[in-house]
LOVEX-406173 format. One record per residue (C-alpha): residue number from 1; residue in three letters; x, y, z. Coordinates in pm, 1 decimal, m for minus. Example, Ala and Ser with C-alpha at 12.3 -4.5 7.8 and 13.67 -1.06 7.14 Angstrom:
% LOVEX-406173
   resi   resn          u          v          w
      1    ALA     1230.0     m450.0      780.0
      2    SER     1367.0     m106.0      714.0
END
This chain:
% LOVEX-406173
   resi   resn          u          v          w
      1    UNK    15182.1    28409.8    14802.9
      2    UNK    15369.9    28153.6    14989.4
      3    UNK    15401.8    28142.4    15352.0
      4    UNK    15408.3    27903.5    15662.3
      5    UNK    15165.8    28095.9    15876.5
      6    UNK    14978.3    28403.2    15805.6
      7    UNK    14642.5    28573.1    15932.1
      8    UNK    14439.6    28804.3    15747.8
      9    UNK    14189.7    28991.8    15954.7
     10    UNK    14016.0    29197.4    15680.3
     11    UNK    14023.6    29114.2    15320.5
     12    UNK    14259.1    28953.3    15046.2
     13    UNK    14212.3    29054.3    14675.2
     14    UNK    14391.9    28822.0    14466.6
     15    UNK    14331.2    29000.4    14149.6
     16    UNK    14160.1    28902.2    13811.6
     17    UNK    14399.5    28635.3    13736.9
     18    UNK    14474.3    28301.6    13860.7
     19    UNK    14696.7    28334.6    14144.2
     20    UNK    14805.6    28094.3    14405.8
     21    UNK    14829.7    28102.7    14806.0
     22    UNK    15027.0    27824.8    14941.2
     23    UNK    15074.1    27729.2    15322.8
     24    UNK    15294.5    27460.3    15398.3
     25    UNK    15271.8    27323.4    15755.9
     26    UNK    15106.9    27607.4    15925.7
     27    UNK    14790.6    27750.1    15990.1
     28    UNK    14588.7    28006.6    15756.8
     29    UNK    14325.5    28214.9    15924.8
     30    UNK    14101.2    28430.0    15730.7
     31    UNK    13864.9    28645.8    15931.4
     32    UNK    13753.0    28849.5    15626.5
     33    UNK    13701.6    28769.0    15274.5
     34    UNK    13940.4    28584.9    15032.8
     35    UNK    13799.3    28656.4    14676.7
     36    UNK    13896.9    28759.6    14323.3
     37    UNK    13818.6    29006.1    14086.4
     38    UNK    13684.4    28924.2    13734.2
     39    UNK    13596.8    28583.1    13586.6
     40    UNK    13907.0    28386.4    13725.5
     41    UNK    13943.5    28280.1    14081.7
     42    UNK    14258.3    28181.4    14267.4
     43    UNK    14385.5    27857.6    14422.0
     44    UNK    14441.4    27802.2    14793.4
     45    UNK    14665.4    27502.2    14888.3
     46    UNK    14732.4    27423.7    15258.5
     47    UNK    14991.6    27165.3    15342.0
     48    UNK    15018.1    26834.8    15199.1
     49    UNK    14767.8    26553.6    15196.7
     50    UNK    14952.4    26407.8    15514.3
     51    UNK    14967.6    26721.1    15701.3
     52    UNK    14747.9    26814.9    15967.9
     53    UNK    14732.1    27175.2    15853.7
     54    UNK    14399.1    27344.5    15892.5
     55    UNK    14234.7    27664.6    15749.6
     56    UNK    13984.1    27857.0    15953.3
     57    UNK    13729.1    28067.0    15769.6
     58    UNK    13517.7    28275.3    15964.6
     59    UNK    13420.7    28501.4    15672.5
     60    UNK    13360.3    28402.2    15287.7
     61    UNK    13614.1    28175.6    15113.2
     62    UNK    13571.1    28228.8    14733.1
     63    UNK    13841.9    28016.3    14533.6
     64    UNK    13871.8    27812.8    14235.4
     65    UNK    14013.9    27521.7    14414.8
     66    UNK    14115.8    27429.6    14752.4
     67    UNK    14347.1    27152.5    14897.2
     68    UNK    14377.9    27072.9    15261.6
     69    UNK    14114.9    27092.1    15559.2
     70    UNK    13864.5    27350.9    15625.5
     71    UNK    13727.6    27414.2    15940.5
     72    UNK    13372.0    27611.6    15915.9
     73    UNK    13249.3    27726.5    16239.5
     74    UNK    12897.8    27864.5    16072.1
     75    UNK    12791.1    27785.8    15750.4
     76    UNK    12947.2    27611.4    15423.9
     77    UNK    12791.7    27767.3    15113.7
     78    UNK    12896.1    27610.0    14777.1
     79    UNK    12750.3    27777.6    14453.8
     80    UNK    12878.7    27511.5    14198.7
     81    UNK    13028.9    27192.6    14279.9
     82    UNK    13185.8    27059.1    14614.7
     83    UNK    13421.7    26758.7    14580.3
     84    UNK    13547.4    26606.6    14885.3
     85    UNK    13659.5    26288.3    15009.0
     86    UNK    13517.9    26292.6    15361.6
     87    UNK    13251.6    26530.2    15540.5
     88    UNK    13291.1    26494.4    15899.3
     89    UNK    13026.2    26653.5    16134.6
     90    UNK    13143.2    26719.1    16502.3
     91    UNK    12945.8    26664.5    16824.2
     92    UNK    12556.0    26662.6    16758.2
     93    UNK    12570.0    26888.1    16471.3
     94    UNK    12378.8    26789.5    16168.5
     95    UNK    12417.0    26854.0    15790.0
     96    UNK    12077.9    27013.7    15636.6
     97    UNK    12042.1    26987.0    15259.7
     98    UNK    11754.8    27198.7    15154.4
     99    UNK    11728.9    27104.3    14784.6
    100    UNK    11773.1    26790.9    14571.0
    101    UNK    12081.0    26577.8    14603.9
    102    UNK    12198.8    26415.1    14296.0
    103    UNK    12457.0    26130.7    14297.9
    104    UNK    12607.6    26010.6    13964.3
    105    UNK    12814.8    25720.3    14132.2
    106    UNK    12687.2    25551.5    14459.3
    107    UNK    12570.4    25691.5    14784.6
    108    UNK    12682.2    25490.2    15119.9
    109    UNK    12525.7    25559.2    15462.8
    110    UNK    12606.9    25323.0    15732.0
    111    UNK    12516.6    24977.4    15603.2
    112    UNK    12304.6    25098.3    15317.5
    113    UNK    12452.7    25152.5    14973.8
    114    UNK    12233.8    25329.2    14693.6
    115    UNK    12329.2    25281.1    14337.0
    116    UNK    12186.2    25293.1    14000.4
    117    UNK    12128.7    24924.6    14049.6
    118    UNK    11931.6    24956.8    14342.8
    119    UNK    11943.9    24974.2    14737.0
    120    UNK    12177.8    24732.9    14919.4
    121    UNK    12191.5    24662.4    15300.8
    122    UNK    12449.7    24463.4    15491.7
    123    UNK    12200.5    24414.1    15751.3
    124    UNK    11927.3    24148.0    15827.4
    125    UNK    11660.5    24406.2    15795.2
    126    UNK    11530.2    24738.3    15699.0
    127    UNK    11231.8    24965.9    15837.1
    128    UNK    10981.6    25157.1    15628.6
    129    UNK    10759.4    25390.1    15812.2
    130    UNK    10763.1    25154.9    16113.9
    131    UNK    10718.1    24836.5    15918.2
    132    UNK    11034.8    24621.9    15929.0
    133    UNK    11131.3    24417.4    15628.4
    134    UNK    11391.1    24144.4    15723.5
    135    UNK    11552.3    23832.3    15605.7
    136    UNK    11442.2    23882.7    15226.7
    137    UNK    11575.5    23637.9    14967.1
    138    UNK    11717.7    23736.9    14639.4
    139    UNK    11406.2    23822.3    14420.5
    140    UNK    11338.0    23566.7    14158.8
    141    UNK    11058.6    23599.6    13879.0
    142    UNK    10794.2    23517.0    13939.0
    143    UNK    10826.6    23509.9    14314.4
    144    UNK    10932.2    23880.3    14403.3
    145    UNK    11050.5    23770.8    14739.7
    146    UNK    11025.8    24108.0    14901.3
    147    UNK    10652.5    24173.1    14806.0
    148    UNK    10548.9    23809.4    14855.4
    149    UNK    10723.2    23772.0    15180.2
    150    UNK    10523.9    24082.4    15327.5
    151    UNK    10178.6    23969.1    15187.9
    152    UNK    10237.3    23608.1    15322.8
    153    UNK    10299.4    23748.0    15665.7
    154    UNK    10017.9    23992.2    15684.2
    155    UNK     9647.2    23992.0    15667.7
    156    UNK     9476.1    24073.5    15331.7
    157    UNK     9128.3    24239.0    15409.1
    158    UNK     9043.8    24411.9    15074.7
    159    UNK     9128.6    24323.6    14709.8
    160    UNK     9004.1    24591.3    14467.4
    161    UNK     9054.0    24585.6    14101.8
    162    UNK     9253.7    24269.3    14118.6
    163    UNK     9390.3    24161.2    13762.5
    164    UNK     9644.1    23892.3    13857.3
    165    UNK     9790.7    23704.2    14140.3
    166    UNK    10129.5    23571.7    14131.5
    167    UNK    10230.5    23229.8    14268.8
    168    UNK    10492.9    22991.3    14220.4
    169    UNK    10429.6    22810.7    13880.1
    170    UNK    10444.5    22460.8    14032.1
    171    UNK    10161.6    22558.4    14256.6
    172    UNK     9934.9    22703.0    13997.1
    173    UNK     9650.9    22462.6    13874.1
    174    UNK     9432.6    22533.1    13567.6
    175    UNK     9116.9    22727.6    13669.6
    176    UNK     9257.4    22847.3    13988.7
    177    UNK     9088.6    23134.4    14168.0
    178    UNK     9155.2    23282.5    14514.5
    179    UNK     8923.0    23157.3    14788.6
    180    UNK     8904.8    23197.5    15173.0
    181    UNK     9058.8    22884.6    15296.5
    182    UNK     8889.7    22917.6    15658.0
    183    UNK     8564.5    22793.8    15762.6
    184    UNK     8516.5    23058.1    16038.3
    185    UNK     8592.0    23413.8    15921.2
    186    UNK     8566.7    23550.4    16282.2
    187    UNK     8895.8    23386.6    16359.8
    188    UNK     9115.5    23437.7    16053.4
    189    UNK     9136.2    23593.1    15720.9
    190    UNK     9329.1    23523.9    15399.8
    191    UNK     9314.7    23412.3    15063.9
    192    UNK     9486.5    23101.7    14879.4
    193    UNK     9456.7    22928.3    14556.6
    194    UNK     9126.6    22691.9    14513.3
    195    UNK     9369.0    22391.0    14442.8
    196    UNK     9557.1    22423.3    14774.3
    197    UNK     9258.2    22391.4    15023.3
    198    UNK     9097.3    22095.9    15152.6
    199    UNK     8765.3    22306.9    15250.0
    200    UNK     8496.6    22420.2    15014.1
    201    UNK     8461.0    22691.8    14756.8
    202    UNK     8164.6    22938.8    14842.9
    203    UNK     7959.4    23073.8    14543.9
    204    UNK     7731.9    23378.8    14552.7
    205    UNK     7381.6    23316.7    14675.1
    206    UNK     7065.0    23501.8    14645.0
    207    UNK     6690.1    23495.0    14555.0
    208    UNK     6562.1    23493.8    14204.3
    209    UNK     6476.7    23864.9    14222.8
    210    UNK     6844.9    23918.8    14299.7
    211    UNK     7003.2    23760.4    14027.3
    212    UNK     7246.6    23997.7    13854.5
    213    UNK     7253.8    24075.8    13486.9
    214    UNK     7293.7    23751.2    13278.8
    215    UNK     7652.9    23672.6    13132.4
    216    UNK     7795.5    23373.8    12987.8
    217    UNK     7942.7    23139.0    13248.6
    218    UNK     7738.2    23292.0    13546.8
    219    UNK     7718.6    23034.1    13841.0
    220    UNK     7519.5    23110.6    14165.8
    221    UNK     7310.8    22938.8    14422.3
    222    UNK     6925.9    23047.5    14413.1
    223    UNK     6847.9    23072.8    14788.5
    224    UNK     6477.4    23088.1    14709.1
    225    UNK     6467.8    22749.9    14510.9
    226    UNK     6789.7    22586.1    14688.1
    227    UNK     6910.2    22507.5    14337.3
    228    UNK     7247.8    22593.7    14163.6
    229    UNK     7178.8    22796.8    13844.2
    230    UNK     7361.2    22990.1    13586.2
    231    UNK     7391.2    23074.6    13214.2
    232    UNK     7565.0    22898.8    12941.5
    233    UNK     7459.0    23120.7    12644.6
    234    UNK     7469.3    23466.8    12824.9
    235    UNK     7089.9    23494.2    12757.8
    236    UNK     6903.1    23271.0    12967.0
    237    UNK     6931.4    23119.4    13337.6
    238    UNK     6919.8    22760.7    13365.2
    239    UNK     6877.1    22534.6    13690.7
    240    UNK     7124.3    22273.9    13717.4
    241    UNK     6970.8    21926.5    13769.0
    242    UNK     7121.7    21838.3    14105.3
    243    UNK     6940.5    21601.8    14286.0
    244    UNK     6845.0    21652.1    14663.5
    245    UNK     6892.5    21385.9    14910.2
    246    UNK     6586.0    21289.6    15108.4
    247    UNK     6597.3    21070.9    15409.0
    248    UNK     6368.9    20934.0    15679.6
    249    UNK     6511.3    20671.0    15901.5
    250    UNK     6204.6    20554.5    16096.2
    251    UNK     5875.0    20534.5    15887.3
    252    UNK     5625.9    20332.8    16087.9
    253    UNK     5267.5    20235.7    16009.0
    254    UNK     5091.9    20552.6    16067.8
    255    UNK     5079.7    20777.4    15763.0
    256    UNK     5360.6    21039.0    15785.9
    257    UNK     5546.5    21293.4    15568.5
    258    UNK     5856.0    21172.7    15400.5
    259    UNK     5904.8    21480.2    15166.6
    260    UNK     5758.4    21813.1    15068.5
    261    UNK     5842.6    22052.3    14781.1
    262    UNK     5690.9    22411.7    14700.3
    263    UNK     5390.5    22412.7    14467.5
    264    UNK     5468.6    22764.0    14381.1
    265    UNK     5806.0    22702.1    14250.6
    266    UNK     5790.3    22344.1    14120.5
    267    UNK     5537.1    22159.3    13870.6
    268    UNK     5678.1    21816.7    13928.8
    269    UNK     5925.7    21600.7    14114.0
    270    UNK     6084.6    21263.5    14030.1
    271    UNK     6206.8    21029.8    14317.4
    272    UNK     6444.6    20749.3    14283.2
    273    UNK     6425.9    20570.0    14620.4
    274    UNK     6530.1    20272.7    14833.3
    275    UNK     6365.1    20111.3    15153.8
    276    UNK     6548.8    19906.5    15393.9
    277    UNK     6416.9    19712.8    15692.9
    278    UNK     6682.0    19533.5    15870.2
    279    UNK     6432.0    19360.6    16115.1
    280    UNK     6256.9    19192.5    15835.6
    281    UNK     6565.9    19152.2    15646.9
    282    UNK     6377.7    19295.2    15326.3
    283    UNK     6474.8    19600.7    15078.6
    284    UNK     6283.9    19774.9    14809.7
    285    UNK     6382.4    20010.0    14546.9
    286    UNK     6185.6    20211.9    14288.3
    287    UNK     6077.3    20553.7    14128.0
    288    UNK     5800.9    20792.6    14193.8
    289    UNK     5672.8    21075.9    13981.6
    290    UNK     5458.9    21350.2    14143.8
    291    UNK     5301.1    21630.6    13978.1
    292    UNK     5020.6    21891.4    14073.7
    293    UNK     4759.2    22143.0    13908.8
    294    UNK     4759.5    22390.4    14208.3
    295    UNK     4490.1    22212.9    14412.0
    296    UNK     4556.8    21856.7    14374.7
    297    UNK     4868.5    21629.7    14386.2
    298    UNK     4895.8    21310.3    14168.2
    299    UNK     5165.6    21040.0    14171.3
    300    UNK     5264.7    20733.0    13978.9
    301    UNK     5494.3    20461.6    14118.8
    302    UNK     5680.5    20243.3    13881.8
    303    UNK     6002.2    20030.8    13818.3
    304    UNK     5933.4    19893.8    14168.6
    305    UNK     6123.4    19590.6    14285.6
    306    UNK     6146.1    19440.9    14639.6
    307    UNK     6306.1    19139.3    14795.9
    308    UNK     5989.0    19021.2    14989.4
    309    UNK     5627.3    18955.0    14894.1
    310    UNK     5487.1    19279.4    14976.2
    311    UNK     5557.9    19667.7    14946.8
    312    UNK     5767.1    19799.4    15242.4
    313    UNK     5597.5    20132.1    15234.4
    314    UNK     5280.8    20246.5    15055.9
    315    UNK     5287.4    20610.8    14916.8
    316    UNK     5019.9    20863.8    14874.2
    317    UNK     5041.4    21245.5    14797.9
    318    UNK     4856.9    21566.3    14904.4
    319    UNK     4893.9    21936.5    14853.3
    320    UNK     4867.0    22156.3    15162.9
    321    UNK     4963.7    22514.2    15253.1
    322    UNK     5140.9    22563.4    14924.1
    323    UNK     5352.6    22249.3    14924.7
    324    UNK     5313.6    21911.9    14765.2
    325    UNK     5366.8    21659.2    15000.2
    326    UNK     5475.8    21288.2    14972.5
    327    UNK     5343.4    21056.2    15239.0
    328    UNK     5432.9    20714.5    15347.7
    329    UNK     5301.8    20434.4    15540.9
    330    UNK     5534.5    20118.8    15643.8
    331    UNK     5385.3    19777.4    15641.5
    332    UNK     5679.7    19693.6    15878.0
    333    UNK     5776.4    19954.8    16146.0
    334    UNK     6122.0    20122.8    16158.9
    335    UNK     6157.1    20114.6    15786.9
    336    UNK     6429.6    20339.6    15639.7
    337    UNK     6359.7    20558.8    15345.1
    338    UNK     6618.3    20721.3    15142.5
    339    UNK     6560.2    20899.3    14797.3
    340    UNK     6715.0    21129.5    14547.9
    341    UNK     6444.8    21393.3    14390.0
    342    UNK     6499.1    21591.0    14087.9
    343    UNK     6239.4    21885.2    14065.9
    344    UNK     6109.2    22085.2    13766.6
    345    UNK     6013.1    22448.0    13779.3
    346    UNK     5670.4    22594.3    13696.6
    347    UNK     5678.8    22686.4    13331.5
END
């Protein structure tokens, strides 16, 4: 059928063969149903591609192929494939899709293009669930710019089941671990690589009873003994022989305490000391070993050397209140005593 203008108010049955309806330069209006019988559908061609010919369908349009512009006032239902160059929605009407949309090529919406290669945006940022991602550089291994840029700018409060922390290779040092670089956790949070901070690294601390299961390479601070301890073989815990700094800057002639340590925890201690008295212009150095039997403390002073004729400080020991005490009495007032102490635990 070929016509310039026609209107069908009821129904048009093309038949069971592939027939053709052609409208050139006019308007075709179907208020009923355009359908075919059998397995073959007909074709509808309305004008040329440059014409403004419009087909208005208020009923059902069931054809094999259609060329032209279709105005659908209510609902467009496609049971197989809809191939169009442009879908236009007038006013505030929306296109609702209630099932999956599969795109074999690319899908463009505004400034966003979705292809098999990823999502591309020609704007400076995108928003995901209220979080804006913007000014992201091209992802380059191992940076992964989009992820790294977000993490760098946001607070990290919890890290669970962490296997690997990626950083630029130029920044990684052998043995790097994550540490908190701030000294006041109430004002800031964050983690960085140990080699990139100027503060200190904090190790686990606890009492002897709070020691974890022993494992090779364990390192902790024993808050009861104030000593670092760890395990090398994975079976025993050893105390690191770290000397403690002892200082008394004003030892006078009256006997006074210059140091003490727990008699319950330690059996003995060794002191390497220096004494200075700038007023007298004299100096002294030496070593002292102290031990105890739980009731009485004993000491021996040796390797003593001084620049004057007499000892600057006379040392004695005692045991009181569960502590071994090192006492000193200066021959010249205002003597400065400094020492490094190494302590040995009770067996």
